[in-house]
DRENDREN-875287 format. One record per residue: residue number from 1; chain; residue in three letters; z, x, y of N, C-alpha, C, CB in turn. Coordinates in Angstrom, 3 decimals. Glycine has a CB too. Layout:
N
<rec nr="NUM" kette="A" rest="ala" n_zz="Z" n_xx="X" n_yy="Y" ca_zz="Z" ca_xx="X" ca_yy="Y" c_zz="Z" c_xx="X" c_yy="Y" cb_zz="Z" cb_xx="X" cb_yy="Y"/>
...
END
This chain:
49
<rec nr="1" kette="A" rest="met" n_zz="-42.416" n_xx="49.490" n_yy="-12.983" ca_zz="-41.933" ca_xx="48.343" ca_yy="-13.765" c_zz="-40.496" c_xx="47.989" c_yy="-13.365" cb_zz="-42.008" cb_xx="48.649" cb_yy="-15.288"/>
<rec nr="2" kette="A" rest="asp" n_zz="-39.675" n_xx="49.032" n_yy="-13.181" ca_zz="-38.264" ca_xx="48.763" ca_yy="-12.850" c_zz="-38.166" c_xx="47.971" c_yy="-11.546" cb_zz="-37.464" cb_xx="50.092" cb_yy="-12.732"/>
<rec nr="3" kette="A" rest="gly" n_zz="-38.968" n_xx="48.364" n_yy="-10.536" ca_zz="-38.912" ca_xx="47.669" ca_yy="-9.249" c_zz="-39.292" c_xx="46.206" c_yy="-9.417" cb_zz="-39.841" cb_xx="48.344" cb_yy="-8.225"/>
<rec nr="4" kette="A" rest="lys" n_zz="-40.345" n_xx="45.936" n_yy="-10.188" ca_zz="-40.771" ca_xx="44.550" ca_yy="-10.371" c_zz="-39.701" c_xx="43.749" c_yy="-11.113" cb_zz="-42.105" cb_xx="44.495" cb_yy="-11.137"/>
<rec nr="5" kette="A" rest="cys" n_zz="-39.126" n_xx="44.333" n_yy="-12.151" ca_zz="-38.112" ca_xx="43.615" ca_yy="-12.938" c_zz="-36.921" c_xx="43.258" c_yy="-12.052" cb_zz="-37.646" cb_xx="44.470" cb_yy="-14.153"/>
<rec nr="6" kette="A" rest="ser" n_zz="-36.426" n_xx="44.231" n_yy="-11.292" ca_zz="-35.255" ca_xx="43.971" ca_yy="-10.447" c_zz="-35.628" c_xx="42.946" c_yy="-9.373" cb_zz="-34.730" cb_xx="45.295" cb_yy="-9.791"/>
<rec nr="7" kette="A" rest="his" n_zz="-36.871" n_xx="43.021" n_yy="-8.875" ca_zz="-37.289" ca_xx="42.083" ca_yy="-7.830" c_zz="-37.340" c_xx="40.660" c_yy="-8.386" cb_zz="-38.671" cb_xx="42.487" cb_yy="-7.254"/>
<rec nr="8" kette="A" rest="thr" n_zz="-37.861" n_xx="40.504" n_yy="-9.603" ca_zz="-37.947" ca_xx="39.165" ca_yy="-10.190" c_zz="-36.543" c_xx="38.609" c_yy="-10.409" cb_zz="-38.736" cb_xx="39.196" cb_yy="-11.529"/>
<rec nr="9" kette="A" rest="gln" n_zz="-35.614" n_xx="39.443" n_yy="-10.827" ca_zz="-34.239" ca_xx="38.969" ca_yy="-11.031" c_zz="-33.661" c_xx="38.508" c_yy="-9.700" cb_zz="-33.349" cb_xx="40.084" cb_yy="-11.657"/>
<rec nr="10" kette="A" rest="glu" n_zz="-33.919" n_xx="39.262" n_yy="-8.636" ca_zz="-33.408" ca_xx="38.871" ca_yy="-7.321" c_zz="-34.025" c_xx="37.540" c_yy="-6.897" cb_zz="-33.707" cb_xx="39.967" cb_yy="-6.266"/>
<rec nr="11" kette="A" rest="glu" n_zz="-35.316" n_xx="37.383" n_yy="-7.148" ca_zz="-35.973" ca_xx="36.128" ca_yy="-6.769" c_zz="-35.363" c_xx="34.969" c_yy="-7.543" cb_zz="-37.497" cb_xx="36.204" cb_yy="-7.026"/>
<rec nr="12" kette="A" rest="asp" n_zz="-35.107" n_xx="35.170" n_yy="-8.848" ca_zz="-34.501" ca_xx="34.109" ca_yy="-9.653" c_zz="-33.143" c_xx="33.732" c_yy="-9.081" cb_zz="-34.361" cb_xx="34.551" cb_yy="-11.127"/>
<rec nr="13" kette="A" rest="asp" n_zz="-32.333" n_xx="34.728" n_yy="-8.728" ca_zz="-31.011" ca_xx="34.443" ca_yy="-8.164" c_zz="-31.165" c_xx="33.677" c_yy="-6.851" cb_zz="-30.210" cb_xx="35.757" cb_yy="-7.939"/>
<rec nr="14" kette="A" rest="lys" n_zz="-32.112" n_xx="34.095" n_yy="-6.010" ca_zz="-32.309" ca_xx="33.426" ca_yy="-4.724" c_zz="-32.764" c_xx="31.981" c_yy="-4.949" cb_zz="-33.345" cb_xx="34.194" cb_yy="-3.859"/>
<rec nr="15" kette="A" rest="leu" n_zz="-33.653" n_xx="31.769" n_yy="-5.910" ca_zz="-34.122" ca_xx="30.411" ca_yy="-6.173" c_zz="-32.951" c_xx="29.536" c_yy="-6.596" cb_zz="-35.223" cb_xx="30.407" cb_yy="-7.260"/>
<rec nr="16" kette="A" rest="glu" n_zz="-32.103" n_xx="30.046" n_yy="-7.485" ca_zz="-30.957" ca_xx="29.261" ca_yy="-7.947" c_zz="-30.022" c_xx="28.960" c_yy="-6.782" cb_zz="-30.198" cb_xx="30.007" cb_yy="-9.066"/>
<rec nr="17" kette="A" rest="glu" n_zz="-29.781" n_xx="29.947" n_yy="-5.933" ca_zz="-28.872" ca_xx="29.751" ca_yy="-4.805" c_zz="-29.496" c_xx="28.822" c_yy="-3.767" cb_zz="-28.510" cb_xx="31.103" cb_yy="-4.161"/>
<rec nr="18" kette="A" rest="asp" n_zz="-30.814" n_xx="28.891" n_yy="-3.598" ca_zz="-31.478" ca_xx="28.089" ca_yy="-2.569" c_zz="-31.691" c_xx="26.644" c_yy="-3.024" cb_zz="-32.818" cb_xx="28.719" cb_yy="-2.198"/>
<rec nr="19" kette="A" rest="glu" n_zz="-31.564" n_xx="26.371" n_yy="-4.314" ca_zz="-31.831" ca_xx="25.011" ca_yy="-4.793" c_zz="-30.924" c_xx="23.998" c_yy="-4.094" cb_zz="-31.636" cb_xx="24.930" cb_yy="-6.318"/>
<rec nr="20" kette="A" rest="ala" n_zz="-29.650" n_xx="24.294" n_yy="-3.985" ca_zz="-28.710" ca_xx="23.331" ca_yy="-3.395" c_zz="-29.053" c_xx="23.038" c_yy="-1.928" cb_zz="-27.269" cb_xx="23.864" cb_yy="-3.500"/>
<rec nr="21" kette="A" rest="pro" n_zz="-29.114" n_xx="24.051" n_yy="-1.052" ca_zz="-29.412" ca_xx="23.784" ca_yy="0.356" c_zz="-30.800" c_xx="23.187" c_yy="0.565" cb_zz="-29.289" cb_xx="25.058" cb_yy="1.155"/>
<rec nr="22" kette="A" rest="ile" n_zz="-31.774" n_xx="23.610" n_yy="-0.230" ca_zz="-33.139" ca_xx="23.085" ca_yy="-0.065" c_zz="-33.150" c_xx="21.588" c_yy="-0.384" cb_zz="-34.152" cb_xx="23.850" cb_yy="-0.986"/>
<rec nr="23" kette="A" rest="asn" n_zz="-32.428" n_xx="21.183" n_yy="-1.432" ca_zz="-32.387" ca_xx="19.763" ca_yy="-1.793" c_zz="-31.821" c_xx="18.940" c_yy="-0.645" cb_zz="-31.547" cb_xx="19.547" cb_yy="-3.066"/>
<rec nr="24" kette="A" rest="val" n_zz="-30.837" n_xx="19.488" n_yy="0.056" ca_zz="-30.219" ca_xx="18.745" ca_yy="1.163" c_zz="-31.161" c_xx="18.698" c_yy="2.357" cb_zz="-28.873" cb_xx="19.387" cb_yy="1.571"/>
<rec nr="25" kette="A" rest="gln" n_zz="-31.859" n_xx="19.791" n_yy="2.620" ca_zz="-32.700" ca_xx="19.875" ca_yy="3.817" c_zz="-34.069" c_xx="19.234" c_yy="3.594" cb_zz="-32.873" cb_xx="21.334" cb_yy="4.235"/>
<rec nr="26" kette="A" rest="asp" n_zz="-34.654" n_xx="19.412" n_yy="2.412" ca_zz="-36.006" ca_xx="18.900" ca_yy="2.171" c_zz="-35.947" c_xx="17.551" c_yy="1.458" cb_zz="-36.830" cb_xx="19.908" cb_yy="1.340"/>
<rec nr="27" kette="A" rest="pro" n_zz="-36.289" n_xx="16.450" n_yy="2.121" ca_zz="-36.244" ca_xx="15.127" ca_yy="1.487" c_zz="-37.224" c_xx="15.009" c_yy="0.333" cb_zz="-36.535" cb_xx="14.047" cb_yy="2.510"/>
<rec nr="28" kette="A" rest="val" n_zz="-38.314" n_xx="15.773" n_yy="0.360" ca_zz="-39.317" ca_xx="15.679" ca_yy="-0.708" c_zz="-38.695" c_xx="16.084" c_yy="-2.036" cb_zz="-40.547" cb_xx="16.569" cb_yy="-0.393"/>
<rec nr="29" kette="A" rest="gln" n_zz="-38.001" n_xx="17.209" n_yy="-2.067" ca_zz="-37.392" ca_xx="17.666" ca_yy="-3.316" c_zz="-36.270" c_xx="16.725" c_yy="-3.731" cb_zz="-36.856" cb_xx="19.103" cb_yy="-3.167"/>
<rec nr="30" kette="A" rest="val" n_zz="-35.538" n_xx="16.191" n_yy="-2.768" ca_zz="-34.451" ca_xx="15.264" ca_yy="-3.101" c_zz="-35.032" c_xx="14.036" c_yy="-3.788" cb_zz="-33.653" cb_xx="14.853" cb_yy="-1.827"/>
<rec nr="31" kette="A" rest="leu" n_zz="-36.146" n_xx="13.504" n_yy="-3.258" ca_zz="-36.756" ca_xx="12.317" ca_yy="-3.851" c_zz="-37.293" c_xx="12.643" c_yy="-5.236" cb_zz="-37.883" cb_xx="11.774" cb_yy="-2.951"/>
<rec nr="32" kette="A" rest="ser" n_zz="-37.862" n_xx="13.836" n_yy="-5.415" ca_zz="-38.438" ca_xx="14.195" ca_yy="-6.708" c_zz="-37.344" c_xx="14.307" c_yy="-7.764" cb_zz="-39.221" cb_xx="15.517" cb_yy="-6.604"/>
<rec nr="33" kette="A" rest="lys" n_zz="-36.181" n_xx="14.814" n_yy="-7.387" ca_zz="-35.078" ca_xx="14.967" ca_yy="-8.345" c_zz="-34.181" c_xx="13.737" c_yy="-8.354" cb_zz="-34.248" cb_xx="16.214" cb_yy="-8.013"/>
<rec nr="34" kette="A" rest="gly" n_zz="-34.407" n_xx="12.797" n_yy="-7.457" ca_zz="-33.558" ca_xx="11.615" ca_yy="-7.378" c_zz="-32.581" c_xx="11.750" c_yy="-6.227" cb_zz="-32.805" cb_xx="11.396" cb_yy="-8.695"/>
<rec nr="35" kette="A" rest="pro" n_zz="-32.052" n_xx="10.638" n_yy="-5.752" ca_zz="-31.130" ca_xx="10.673" ca_yy="-4.614" c_zz="-29.834" c_xx="11.376" c_yy="-4.988" cb_zz="-30.834" cb_xx="9.253" cb_yy="-4.116"/>
<rec nr="36" kette="A" rest="pro" n_zz="-29.224" n_xx="12.086" n_yy="-4.043" ca_zz="-27.959" ca_xx="12.764" ca_yy="-4.311" c_zz="-26.838" c_xx="11.762" c_yy="-4.555" cb_zz="-27.593" cb_xx="13.686" cb_yy="-3.148"/>
<rec nr="37" kette="A" rest="lys" n_zz="-25.767" n_xx="12.209" n_yy="-5.183" ca_zz="-24.649" ca_xx="11.312" ca_yy="-5.512" c_zz="-24.065" c_xx="10.689" c_yy="-4.249" cb_zz="-23.551" cb_xx="12.074" cb_yy="-6.280"/>
<rec nr="38" kette="A" rest="lys" n_zz="-24.107" n_xx="11.423" n_yy="-3.127" ca_zz="-23.540" ca_xx="10.902" ca_yy="-1.882" c_zz="-24.263" c_xx="9.618" c_yy="-1.477" cb_zz="-23.637" cb_xx="11.958" cb_yy="-0.750"/>
<rec nr="39" kette="A" rest="leu" n_zz="-25.602" n_xx="9.602" n_yy="-1.550" ca_zz="-26.344" ca_xx="8.400" ca_yy="-1.166" c_zz="-25.990" c_xx="7.260" c_yy="-2.115" cb_zz="-27.876" cb_xx="8.663" cb_yy="-1.174"/>
<rec nr="40" kette="A" rest="lys" n_zz="-25.873" n_xx="7.554" n_yy="-3.409" ca_zz="-25.526" ca_xx="6.515" ca_yy="-4.381" c_zz="-24.161" c_xx="5.931" c_yy="-4.039" cb_zz="-25.529" cb_xx="7.082" cb_yy="-5.826"/>
<rec nr="41" kette="A" rest="ser" n_zz="-23.214" n_xx="6.787" n_yy="-3.670" ca_zz="-21.866" ca_xx="6.308" ca_yy="-3.342" c_zz="-21.933" c_xx="5.410" c_yy="-2.109" cb_zz="-20.891" cb_xx="7.504" cb_yy="-3.098"/>
<rec nr="42" kette="A" rest="phe" n_zz="-22.752" n_xx="5.767" n_yy="-1.115" ca_zz="-22.885" ca_xx="4.934" ca_yy="0.082" c_zz="-23.455" c_xx="3.566" c_yy="-0.297" cb_zz="-23.790" cb_xx="5.628" cb_yy="1.137"/>
<rec nr="43" kette="A" rest="gln" n_zz="-24.435" n_xx="3.537" n_yy="-1.195" ca_zz="-25.021" ca_xx="2.270" ca_yy="-1.616" c_zz="-23.969" c_xx="1.421" c_yy="-2.325" cb_zz="-26.239" cb_xx="2.510" cb_yy="-2.541"/>
<rec nr="44" kette="A" rest="asp" n_zz="-23.153" n_xx="2.060" n_yy="-3.164" ca_zz="-22.108" ca_xx="1.327" ca_yy="-3.881" c_zz="-21.110" c_xx="0.732" c_yy="-2.889" cb_zz="-21.382" cb_xx="2.253" cb_yy="-4.889"/>
<rec nr="45" kette="A" rest="ile" n_zz="-20.751" n_xx="1.513" n_yy="-1.870" ca_zz="-19.790" ca_xx="1.036" ca_yy="-0.866" c_zz="-20.360" c_xx="-0.195" c_yy="-0.154" cb_zz="-19.459" cb_xx="2.162" cb_yy="0.167"/>
<rec nr="46" kette="A" rest="lys" n_zz="-21.644" n_xx="-0.161" n_yy="0.187" ca_zz="-22.261" ca_xx="-1.302" ca_yy="0.865" c_zz="-22.234" c_xx="-2.527" c_yy="-0.053" cb_zz="-23.721" cb_xx="-0.969" cb_yy="1.290"/>
<rec nr="47" kette="A" rest="lys" n_zz="-22.506" n_xx="-2.336" n_yy="-1.344" ca_zz="-22.500" ca_xx="-3.459" ca_yy="-2.287" c_zz="-21.099" c_xx="-4.058" c_yy="-2.378" cb_zz="-22.984" cb_xx="-3.005" cb_yy="-3.689"/>
<rec nr="48" kette="A" rest="ile" n_zz="-20.078" n_xx="-3.214" n_yy="-2.399" ca_zz="-18.695" ca_xx="-3.700" ca_yy="-2.510" c_zz="-18.336" c_xx="-4.536" c_yy="-1.282" cb_zz="-17.701" cb_xx="-2.511" cb_yy="-2.665"/>
<rec nr="49" kette="A" rest="lys" n_zz="-18.752" n_xx="-4.054" n_yy="-0.096" ca_zz="-18.453" ca_xx="-4.803" ca_yy="1.127" c_zz="-19.280" c_xx="-6.088" c_yy="1.144" cb_zz="-18.746" cb_xx="-3.941" cb_yy="2.398"/>
END
């Protein structure tokens, strides 16, 4: 039980840490969660120009 518990905690930490890079690398997850703020800022800049 101890091994499984510690392993699940490690997986949870890895998932949390991997969320940021995965969102940047995988367009599917980015689209599902919405466009990143950087893309929104680029769109705003184009509108201003």
